[in-house]
N, C-alpha and C positions, 0 to 999 in steps of 0.2 A: 076813360080809357079810349084810345084811338081805335079807328076801324081796323088798322093794320094789326094792332096788338090783339084785338078781339078775334080777328080771323085766324091769327097764329094760335091763339089759345084754343080755338074750336077744332084744331087739328088740320088746318089747311097747310099745304106744303109751301114753304117759304121759297122765294125766288132763288136763294143761294142753294137750297137743297134741290130744287128743280135743275139748276144748272149743273150741280155735281152729278145728278142722276143722268143727265144728257151726256156729260163728259164720260161717265162710266160706261154708258151704252155705246158711245162712239169708239171708245178704247176697246171694248169687248169685240165689236164688229171688226175693227181694224185688225186685231190680233187673230180673230178667226180667219179673215181673209188671207193674212200673211201665212198662217199655219197651213192652210189648204194650198196656197201657191208653193210653199217650200216643199210640201209633200208631193205635189204634182211635178215638181222639178226633178225629183229623184229618178223616176222611170224615163223621163225625157233625157236626162244627162247620160244614163246608162245606154239608152238607145243611140244617142250621138257618139258615145265612146265606141260603140260596136259597129256603126255604120259610116261615119265620116272617113273620107280618104286622109291619109297622112300627108299627101301632097295635093295642092290644088293651085291652078293658075288663076291669078286674081286680076280683074280689070279695075280700073279706076283706083289703083294703089295710091297714087299721089294725091288725088282728091280726098281719099279717105283719111290719110295721115295729116294732110295740111288742114283739113276740116276739123279733125280731132284736136290738133294743137291750137287751132283758132278758138275752138270751144274752151279748151283749158286756159288760154290767154284771156278770154272774156270772163271766165269764172274767177281767175286771179285778180283781174282788174275790178270786177264787181265786189270781190271781198275787200280789196284795198279801199275802194271808194266808200263802201258801207261802214268800214272800220273808221275811216277818217270822219265820216258823218256821225259816228257813234250810234248807228242805227242797229236795232236788235236783229234785223234780218241778216246781219253779218254771220249769225250762227248757221243759217241754212246755206249761205253762200260758201262759207269756210268749209262746211261739211261736204258740199258738192265738189269743191276744189280738191279736197283731200282724197275723195273717191276717184276723181279723174286722175290724180297723180298716181294713185295705186294702180289703177287700170293701165296707165301709160307705162309704168315700170313693168308690169306683167306682160303686156303685149310687146314691148321693146325687147325684153329678154327672151321670152318664149319663141317669138318669131325670128330671133337671131341665132337660135341653136343650130349648130352645125356650120356656122360661118365664122369668119374672123371677127366680125362685128359684135360677137356675143360678149367679148370682154369689155368693150367700151359701154355697151348697154348695161352690163352688170354693174360697172363702176358708177355710171350715172344713176342707176336705180338705187344702189346702196349709199351713195354719197350725196345725192341731190333730191331725187323724187320721193323716196320712202321717208327720209328724215323730215322733209318739209311737210309731207302728209301727216306724219305722226305728231309733228309740232302743232299743226292746225287742229288736229283731233284733240290734243291735250288742251289747247286754248279753248276749244268749244266746250269740252267737259268742265273747264274752270268757270266759263260764263254760265253754263247751265247750273252749277253748283251755287251760284249767287241768286238764282231765281227763287221766288218764294212759291214753292209747290206745297199743296195740301198733303199732309201725311195721312196714312190710312186711319189713324186714330181721329184726326180731325174730320175726315170724310164720314167715319162711322158716327161720330158725335153729332154731326149736322143732320144725320138721317133720323136720329131719335126724335120722336114727337114730344113736344113740351108737355109736361104734366098738366092735366086739366084740374083746375081748382075745385071743381065739384066732384071729382073722383075720389 
């Protein structure tokens, strides 16, 4: 019997079980952090809704929008490049691009309310930005479904200690 088999039979935690436990712990901490942040945003959002002015003069408007569109362009180019290279990081890039497209549609339409430009913004959002964003999300979900994820049963089975022969 090898040393590895002997140590496993003596009740030592296997590297796979240790990795799964670390992943489970990181997942739990991440979910706890996101839960606290989401709950913390509730009073902040209410406060903003009650205190922000409905009209505000903005400086650096051109820099803001050109910068945002440049960021969107970089995200799209990165997604295309990573896709051509068949690199798995395309999932992250495509998700970021989809989020930026949704944000762009929201800001374009909401900031154009009360102006003649609202119709063009709404058409671009409905016919270009949102369909492309949802297409990217659909593609990402398809790629994720191809990944080999451990099921809850697999993780639970790997946590069980092997039966000791002398027990």
